[in-house]
N, C-alpha and C positions, 0 to 999 in steps of 0.2 A: 632298525630304521636308519636311513642315511641322514647324517648331519650335514655339515659343510663338506665340500670336496676336499680331498686330502692335500695338506700343505706341507707335509714333512719331508718330501723327497723332490728331487729335481724333476720338473715336468718334462724336461728334455735332456736328461742326463746322457742319453746316447745320441742326441740329434746331431746329424752331420758330422759324426766322428767325435763329438764332445763326450769328456769323462761323463564310433557308434555306442550301444548299451551293452554292458557286459552280459554274456550268456552263461548259464550254468549256476547251480546252487553254490558250488565251491567258491567261484569268483565273487558272487554276491555276498557270501558270509565273510570272506576275507576283507573285502572292501568296507563292509558295514562295521566290522570289528575295529577297523582303523580310524573310524570317526566320521563326522558329518561334513557338511559343506564348509568351504573356506571363507572366513570373513573377508570382505573386500575393502574395508576402510581401515586406514592406519591412524585416524584421528583419535586423540585422547586428551584429557585434561593435562595441562602442564604442571602437574603436581606429582609427587612421588616421594621417595626416600630423600631426606635432607642430606646435604653434602657435609660430611664430617671430616674434611681434610682441606688442604690448601686449594683454593678455587683456581689458582693460576697454574695448576698442574693437571695435565690430561692423562688419564690412565686408560690404556688400551689392553684388552685381554684377547690374545690369540690362542689357538689350540697348540701351536708350536711356532717357534721362530728359529731362524738360522743366523748365527753370528758371522755374516759375510757381508762386508761393506765395500766390496769391490765390484763396480758395475761391469767390469770385464768378465766376470765369472757368474754372477747370480742369475739363475733362471727360476728360482723358487719364489712362489707367492710369499713364503715365510721370510724371504729376504726383501722382497719388493716393498712390503708394508713399511718397515722402518726406513728403507733407503729412498722412498718416494719423497720424503721431506729433506733428504740430505743432498741429493744430486739433481741438477737441472739438465734438461735437454734443449736442443735448439727450438723445438716446437712443443706444444702441448695440445691435447684435445680440449675443445671448447665446451664448457658447461657439461650438459648431459648428452651431447651429440656424439654419434658414432662416426660422423663423416666430416665435421667441421674442426679445423685446427686454429690455433692462434700462435703468434710469435712468442717466444719465451726468451731464451738467451740470444736468439736471432731477433733483432728489432724489426727488420724488413727482409722480405724474401722475394726473389725474382727468378724467372727461368727464361731460357731461350725459346724459340718458336716451337720446337718439338718436345720440349720439356726433358731433354736428356742432360742438360747442364743447369744446375741450381746454384744460385748465388745467395749467400746469407750475410747480411749486414749485421754485425754483432752489437749487442747492447753495450754502451760504454760504461766505464766505472765499476765493472763487476770484479769482485775479488774472491779467491778461494778462502776457506775458513782460516787459513794461516796467514792471510794478508797478501798472498801472491796474486798479482794482477792476472785476470783472464783476458786472453786475446786470441787471434786467429792461430798464432803459433802454438799456444798451449792446447787449443782445440784439436789441431792436427796431431799433435803429439799424443793427446789422450786417445783419440780414435785409432791412431796407428798402434798404440799399445793394446787396445781392445782387440784389434784384428790380428795382430802378430803373436800375442802371448798364448792364444788358443786355450783360454781358460774356460770356455763354455758359452759365453754370450756373444761371440763374434758373428754368429750366423746372421743376425739381423743386418748388420753393416755389410757382411760379405755377400748378401744377395746381389748387391750391385757394385761394391767397392772391394776389389781383390788386391789392388796395388795402390795403397794409400799414398805412397810417395809420388805417384804420377796423377792419381785421380783426385786427391785433396790438395787444392792449390791455394796458397796464402797470397792473396792479391795485395793486401796491406794488413797491418795489425787489426783493423776493424772489419775486414772482409775475407771470407773464405768461399772458394768455389769448389763444388763437387761435380766432376764429370763422370756421369754414370755409364756412359757408353751406349745406352739405349734409352728411348723415351719412357719416362715414368711419370705420368700425369699426376699421380697422387703420392709422390715421394714425401710430401709433407706428413702423410699418415705414418710412414715408416720413421721419419725424423721425430715424431711424437711418441714413439713406442717406449714402453718402460723397460724393454728387454734389449740390453746392449747399447742403448743410446745415451745413458747417463754419462756426464763429463767429469772425469776425475782429474785432480791435479797431477800432471805428469811427473812432478817431483817425487811421487811415491816410488818411482822406479829406482830411486837411490836408497830406498829403505830396506835393502836386504833381499832375501830369498824370493825367487819368482817375481822379480820386478816390483816388490812391495806387496805382493798378494798376501803373504802371511801377516804382514803388519796391518793390512786392512781387515783382518779378522777381529780386531779389537780397536781399530781407529777408523776415522773417516777423513775424506779430503775432497769435499765438494764445494759448490758455490751456493747450495740450497740454504733454506732458512735455519735448519738445525744441524747439529753435529753430535757425534758420539761423545758422551761424557764417561760412561762406564758400561761394562758388559759383565753379566754373570751368566755364562752359558747354561741353558736349561731353566733359567729363572727369570731374569729381566734384563732389558736394555734401557738405559737412561739417555735421552737426548736433551741437549740444552741449546739455547739460542746461538747462532753464528753471529758474532758481533759485527762482522763485515758484510752481512747480507744486503744485497743491492736493493731489496724491497723496503728496507728500513723497518723500524720497530714502533712507529707511531700507531696509535689505535690499540685495539684490544687483541692481543695475541698471547697464547700460552707461553709461559716462561720455561716450562719443562714438560717433556713427554716421557711417560714411563710405559714401556711395553712389557707385558707380563706373559709368560708361558703358562696357560691354564688348559691342560689337555682334557679335563673332565667336562663333558657337556653340561651337566647339572651345576657345576661350579661357576661356569660362565653365566648361566641364567641367574643363579642366586646372587652373584656379584652385581649384576645389573639391577636386580630387585632391591638389594640392600644399599645401592649407591656407591659401592666400592669401585665400580668400573664406570667409565664414561662411554666407552665403545667396546663392543665385544663381537667376535666372530659368532655366527649363528650356532645354536645348539641343535637339538632334534626338531623335526617338524612339529611335534606336539608342543615343545617349549616355545617355538616361534609363534604358533597359533595362540598360546596363552599370553605371551608378551604383547601381542598386537592390541590387546585390550587392557594392558596394565598401565595405570597412571604413571606419567613421567617417563615413559619409554616409547621411542619411535622405532619401528621395524622397517627396514628398507624394502623397496619393491621394484628396483630397477632391473630389467632384463639385461643380461650381459651376453657378449658374443661367445657363449660357451654352450656345449651340449652334453647332457648325460645320455649314454646309450649302452646297448648291449651288442658287443661284437658278435657277429654270426659267422662261423667258420665256413669257408668255401671248399673245404675238403671234408670227407666223412659224410655223415647223414644229411648235412645241409648243403652239400655241394651244388645241388640244382637251385637256380634262382627261384623256381616254383616253391621249393621247400622253405626258402627264406621269406618269400611272400606270405606263405601260410603262417609262419610265426608272427609276422606283423599283423595278420588278421585275427590272431587269438589273444592279443594283449590289449586290455581296456585302458588305453593311455589317458584319455580324459579323466576317467574316474580315479586312476592312479595318481595323477597330478593333483586332483582336488581332495580326494578322501584319504589317501595314504600320505602324500607328501605335503598336504595342507597348504597348497599354493606356493610352496618354495621352489617349484619348477612350473613351467607352462608347457602345455601340449604343443608339440612342434607343428609348424605349417609348411616346413620345407626341410630337406636334409641339411641345409645351411641355416645357421641361426638368423632369426629376424634381425634387422638393422645392419647385417653384413652386406657389403657391396655385392651386387649380382644375385642376392638372395631373391628367389621367386616364390612367394607364398602360393600355396595350392598345388605345388609339385609333390607334396606328401600330405595325405589325409588320414588321420587316425580313424580307424573303423574296425568294428567287430563283425565277423561273418564266419561262424563255425562251419556251416555247410560248405562254403567255398574253400575254406582251409582244408577240410577233409578231401575235397576233390583235388586240390593242388598237390597235397601230399601223396595221394594215390598216383597222380600223373608223374610225380617225381620218383616213385618207387620206394617211398618211405613207409614201411609197415607200421601198423598201430602199436606193436609191442616194442618198437625201437626205443633204446635208452639214450638220452642225451645228457651231457655234463654241462652244468652251469657253474662258473667259477667267479668268486668275488674275494675281496680282501677285507680283513677285519674292520668293521665300522662303516663299510661302504658297499651298498648294493644287495644287502641281504633281503630287504622287503621286495625288491624287484624279482629276486630269485624265487621267493616263496609264491608270488603271484604267477610267475611263469610256470612253475611246477603245477600249480592248480589248473591253469588255463590249458596247458598242453595235454593235461590229463583228459580234457574234454574230447580229444581226438585219439585217445589211447596211447599217447606218447608218455614215456617215463622220463623224469628229470632228476638226475643225481646232483645235489647241491654240494659244492666243494668250497670250503672256506680256507683261505691261506693268509699267512702273514704277508705284508706288503712286498718285501723284497722277492719272495718266492713267486708271488702273483705276477709282478713285473717281469720276472725271468720267464714265466710261461708265455707271456704275450709279446715279448721282445727279443727272444733268442730262439734259434731254430730247434724244433722238436719234431720227432717222427709223427706222422698223422695220428697214430693211435694214442699219442700222449698230448695232443692238442685239445683244449677245451672246445666243445661245440659252440658254447656261448660264454661270454665273459663280460662283466660290467666294466665300463671305462668312461672317461670324460675327456673333454679337450676344449681349449680356447686358443686363439691365435696370438702371435706376438704383436700384430697390428691388424687393422681392418683389411684383410685380403683373403678371399676364398682359397687362393693357392697356398698361402701360408698356413691357413687352417687345415686344409685337406692333405697337403703333402705328407706330413709325418704319420698320418693315420689311414690314408686311402690310396696313396700312390703305389704302383707296382715296384717302385724303387725304395719303398719304405717298409718292406716286410721284415719279419724277425731275422731273415737271412742277412739284412743290413743293420740289424740291431735297432730297428725303429719300431713304431707302434701299430703298424698294419697287421694286428694279431690274427685277423681272419684270412690273411693271404689274398686279399681282394685284388682283382686285376680286371679293370674295366677300361677298354680303349678310349671311350668318350670322356671318362673321368681323368685318365692320364693326360689326354690332350689338353683338356681345360686347365689342369694344374700347370703343365709345362708351358703352355702359351701364356698363362697368367703371369709367369715370371719373365719370359723372353719377349712377349709382345704386349707389355702392359699399356702401351699407348693406343692400341686399337680397341677402344671400348665397345664399338658396335660388334666387332667380331667376337670379343670375349662375352658379351651379353648372350649371343647366340650359342656359344660353346657351353656356357654355364647353364643356360636353359635346358639344353640337351642333356648335360650331365646330371642335373637335378631330377629331371623326369626319369632318366634311366635308374638312378639310385632310389628314387622315391616310389617308383611304380613297377619297374621291370626287373631290375637286378639289384636288390637291396644288399648293402654291405653290413647292415646293422638293424637293430630295432631301436629307433630314437625314442628314448623315454621322455625327454623334455628339455626345453631350454632353461638354463640355469638363471635363477634370480638372486641378486645380491640382497640377502635379508639380514644385513648387519644390524646389530642393536645399538642404539644411541640414546643417551639421556636427552630429554627434550630441552634442557637448558644449555646444551651444546649447539651453537648456531654456526651456520656457514657451510654445512655439509652438502655437497652436490655429488651424487653417484654418477659415474660415467660408465657406459657399457663396455668400453675398451679397457679401462683400468679396473680390473677385477678386484673387488674388495680392497680398495686402496683409499687412503684418506689424505687430503691436502691439509696437513697440520697447521700451516701458516694461515690458511683461510678460516680456521676454526676459532671460536671464542666462546666464553661462557656468558650467558645472559645475566 
C-alpha cells in the first residue's frame, strides 16, 4: 500500500538542467479485502499518551530528511520541512488559502498598471541569525546568488528574472523593485513559493566552496524564527530559536525543534501513539484510518495541489488515445480512493488539482464502463491477449498496480507488474529509452512550485519535457492544446480571459479525448499531530510543511 509520497529524492533533480461502480468479481474482491468506508470525522477527545519529555521541545518524525539548508539548492520536501522555519520569503500564503497571499518580509507590495513591475517595501529592523541587518541590498545579493549559482532551485526566480543585475533594482535600503518584463498579475504567488524564494544571508558566499553551499549543509543563515543547532545525517536535526528573530519571542513558542528520520511507517505510528512524537508524516492508509479515531491524535485532511497518477505511454500498445480512454474506464477510482487508500486521496474532478488556478471541475469524471472500454480497445486495434507493463518503485504505487492488473483482465489484457528501486524507476521515466523498453504504465505524482497550471504541467506534460530532455513526461505525451496552454501561461500570464479559455480546452482534451494518464487521486495532507499542539494550519500550496513559530503546546 502507498504511504506518503516519496520525500527522499529531488522532485525536480533534472528540472530545467538542474542536477461509477466497479465491475467484475476480481475488482470487488480486491476492494473489499482492502477495507470498508472511510471515516469522515477527525474529532476525538483531547486525551492520549502523556508527555514524558520537555514540553517546550517539538518532535517531528519524517520518513527522511536531507541536510541541505541552502535555499538556492533544495527542491526536496525532505529539505523544505526544516527550512520552512529557517528562511523567510517576501510573501507567504495566507492561512489555508491556495490563492491569497500576505506580506512577509515585504511589508507592503505595489505594482504598475500592467503588473509587469512589482515594488516591495521591506519590513524594517529584520536581522539574519548572525545579527547582520536585512535590507534591499542583501535581498538582491541573495536572489542573485540563487539565480547565478545554478544549484537547482533557481528555476522559480528564473521564470521571470534572468538578469538580476538589471531586473532587481534597489531603490533604497527599504525598497526593492522587480522588473519582470511581462505582465504577471499573480507574481505574489510565485514570491510566496517555498522553492527558490527563501532569502539567505549573502555573507555565506564567503564561507568556502560553491559560495558557501557546502557550509550550508550543516549550518543555516536565514531571518526565520529558528536556526540550525546540530545535524546528525540520517538521524536528526535540532533547531533552536533565532535570538534576532523579527517576530520576537513573547507568548508561547517552542524553544527547540527536533526533526527525526523515521523511515519505518509502523514506527511513526507507534511514536504518535506513545507520545514520543508531536508531528509525524503519514504512515500507511490503514494506519491513518486507525489514528483518525485514536484519542489525542489529529489527522490532517487538507487537499494539496498535487496529484497521484499513472503515466500512460503514448507509444506501444497505448499509442491510440482510444486505448488510453479505455484504461480510464476500467479503473474504479472512487472505490480505490475510499476503500484502498482510506481517504488519503480524493477522486479527481479535473486533470488539474482542485484549488489550482484555472482548474475546471467536471472536465474529468471517474467512471466505470467495461463494455465501452472493450469497444474502444477494439477500435484502437489492441487485442485482448496484449501484455502491458506497469512499473512502480518500492513503497509507492503497488496497490494501484494490483487493481489495474485485475481490472484490465476484465477485457483480456495482461498486466506485468514491475517493481524497481527509486533511482532505476526515475531513470526509466526521465531518460530516453527505446519504445520496447518503456513501461506502458508507471505510477508517479506531482505538485507545483507555486499555484500555476503551467508550472504544474510543464515538467510532466509538455512536449519539451519528455525523457529526451531528462524531465518527467515519461509517456512522451504531445498535445498541441496542452502545449499552448502551458507556454502561454508563462508568456502571457496577464491575459486571464485568454488563459481561462486555453486551460478549459486543455483540460477537456486531457480529461476526455486524449488522456496522458490515469489520475488516481488528488493528494491529501494527512499529517499526524498531537492534539495538545496548537496553531497548525495546513496550506494546500505548502505540501506537508509546518510553521514552527506559530505552534505551541496547550
